[in-house]
N, C-alpha and C positions, 0 to 999 in steps of 0.2 A: 351656343349649344344647338340651336335650330339648324344653323348652317353646317355644323360639324356632323350632325346626325342625318342631314339631308332629308328632313321631313318634308312631305308634300303639304301636310295639314297639321296645324297646332290648335288645339282647343283649350281654352283657359276658363276656369270658373273663379269666382270671387276676385275679380280684377281690381275692385275698389276705384275704378276710373270714373272721372267726370269730365266736364268740358275743359278743365284746366290741364288735362293730360293729353290733349289732342296733338301737341307738338312733339311729344316724346314717345309715341307708341308705334311709329313707322318701323318697318323691317324690310330691308332691301330685298327685292325679288318676290315679295308677298303682298297680296291684297288683304286688307284688314276689314273685318266685319265685326261690329260690336253692339251690344245692348247694355247700356249703363243702367244702374238702379235709379229710379225716379224718386226724387223728394227726400232721400235720406242717404246716409253714408253706407259704404260697404257693398257687398254683392257684385252683380254684373257678370256678363259672360262675353267672350270674344273668340273669333276664329281668324287665324292667319292661314291663308290658302295661297299656294304657289301661283304666281302671276300668269303662268301659261295655261292654267286650268280654266275652263269655261264655266262660270258660276252665275247663278241667278238667286237672289235673295227671295225667300218666301215671306211675305209680309204677314204679320199678326197684329191684332189691335189690342192685345191684352198686356198693358203696361205693368200690371202686377206680377205677371209671370216672367221670371228671369230666364228666358230661353231665346234661342236664335236658330233659325232653320235656313238652310241653303240647298239648292239643287245643283249638283255637279253633273254637267252634261256628259253622257256617254258617247262613245264612238258610234258611227252609223250602224243602225240595227242593234245597238246595245242599250241596255236600260240605263236611264239616268239614276244617279245615286242621291238619295235624299239624306242629308246629314244634319243632325241637330245636336246642340250643346245646351245643357240646362243646369242651373244652380237652384236647388230647393233649400231654403234656409231651415234650420231646426225650428220646430214648433210652428211651421207655416199653417195659416188658417185653412180650414177645409174648403172654403170658397175659392181660394187661389188654387188649391190642389185640383178642384173640379174644373177650373179654367184650363189648367194644363192637360187634364184628361181629355177635355174637348179638343184641344190642339192635337193631341196625339191621335185621337180618333179620326180627325180630319186628314192627317198625313199618312195614316197607317195603310191606306190603299196603295201606296207606292210599292212597286215590286222589289225595290232594293233600298231598305231603310237602315240607317245606322244612327244610334242615339247614345251620347256619352255625357257624363256629368257627375256632379256631387249632389246626391239626393238626401243625405242625412237621415237615413232610415236604418239605424244599426240593429234594430230588433228583428229584422227579416232574416230568416234562415233560407238562403237561396238553394241549398242542397235539398231541403224538404219542401220548399215553397210554403213556409208557414211564417206567421208573425204574431207578436204579442199584442200590439196596439191596433185599434180600429183603423186609424188612418193608414197604417202600413198594410193592413189586410186589404183595404180598398185600393192601394197602389198595386198590390199583387193582382187583384182582380182586373185592373186596367191593363196590366202587362199581359195577362192571359187572354183577355177579350180581344186584344190587338195582335195576338199570335207572335209575341216577342220572346226571344231567348236572351237570357242574361249570361254573359261570358266571363265575368271576373270571378275568380275563385279564391283569391288571397286578400288579406286585410290591406287596406290602403291608407289607414291613419291609426296608428297605435295597433290595437288588436281588433279594430272594427273595419267593416267593409262599407265605406260610405260612397266611394266612387264606383260607378257602375257603367256597363257597356251592353247595349242591346242591339239586336238585329232581327229582322223578320224573314231572313232567308239563310238556309244552311249553306255554308261554304263562302258566304260573302265576306266574312271577317275571319282572320286567322292570325297566328303568331302573337297571341295576347301575352304580354309580359307586365309584371308589376315590379317597380323598383326604381330607386333614385329619386331625387327631389329637384325641383326647379326653384332657384333662388332661396328665399327663406321660408318657403312653404313647408308645412308639417304633414302634407299629404304625399303619398308615393305617386310617381308618374305612371300612367297607363300608356303602354305602347302597343300598337296593333297594326295590322295590314288590312286594307280594304282591297279585296281581290275582285277587281272589275276593270273593264277597258274603258278608260275615260278619255275624253277629247282634250288634246293639248294644242293650244293656239301656237302658231309659229310666228314669232315677232321678228320683223325686219328692222334692224337697228342701223342707223346711219352714224358713221364716225367721222370726225374731222381729220384732215390730213395736215398735221402740224408741221410737216416738212416744208409746206408751201405757205406757212403763216407769216404775216407781217407783224412781228412782235412789237416793233416800234409804234405802228399804228394802234395796235391793241393797248399798249401802255398809255398812249395819248388819250384814247377814248375813255379809259378808266379814270385818268386824272381829271377829265372834264366833268365827271359826275360830282354834283354838289352833295357829298356824302353827309355832311352835318344836317343839311336840310332834309335829305331823303330819309335819314334814319331817326330824325327827331321825333320824340314822343311815341316811339314804337317799342313793342315788347321784343323778346328774343326771337320768337318765331317769325314775326313780321319783318324784323331786320334781316333774318336769314333769307326770307323770300325776296325782299328787295335786292339784297346783295346778289343772289343767284340770278335774278332777272337782268340786272345790269351786266353781269359777266356774260350771260348767254347772248344778250343784245350786242355786246362788243364783239363776240365771236362771229356773229353773222356778218 
């Protein structure tokens, strides 16, 4: 789906990933940035960003906050875009909320900020900027204090609006659409465009000329590899890395 829709960026919440998923999360043509939940199952956030984009990770030291921030470099004389993805579990402690508010305050000085995520605050009425619960009202205050605009206007799960999209600059985000699901998720997909001039790296790719290859020599080199010894006591990912290494070595 990612390649079909030609997305530059894909943000995911509630990945449920841990170290055991490292081998299965790669996506051709994209850099993966992820923050897994620490110490317990569930949660987690990730960003897939097209490989040609120039990206810097913004480090945070709050393991309790399930958020991830990156800076996408703009073209010369154009603003960098600060992009964040966040998952706020239902009934999150106020202390963790406050850590997130501190993060947001630290990054809100960016001239081009985009924040997307699942915030699990269904009692907020974004049309009137009102909320029933104290924690939700405090979230609204943080949004207002950091001069953010919320751009989602339709329910994203059942009849509730849990997934939200914020920006601090008019005209930076457009074409916001809600609809469709990814995999078995019960949340609707948010699609939107970031309207900015971003730097794209030009990659020079070397390709092999197989018309001049000595396939007889290649076959002999592969046959010389002691595969049973090389692959012994290794997992699937390690075996794949070893196999690829030997193939590339033989090609050289």
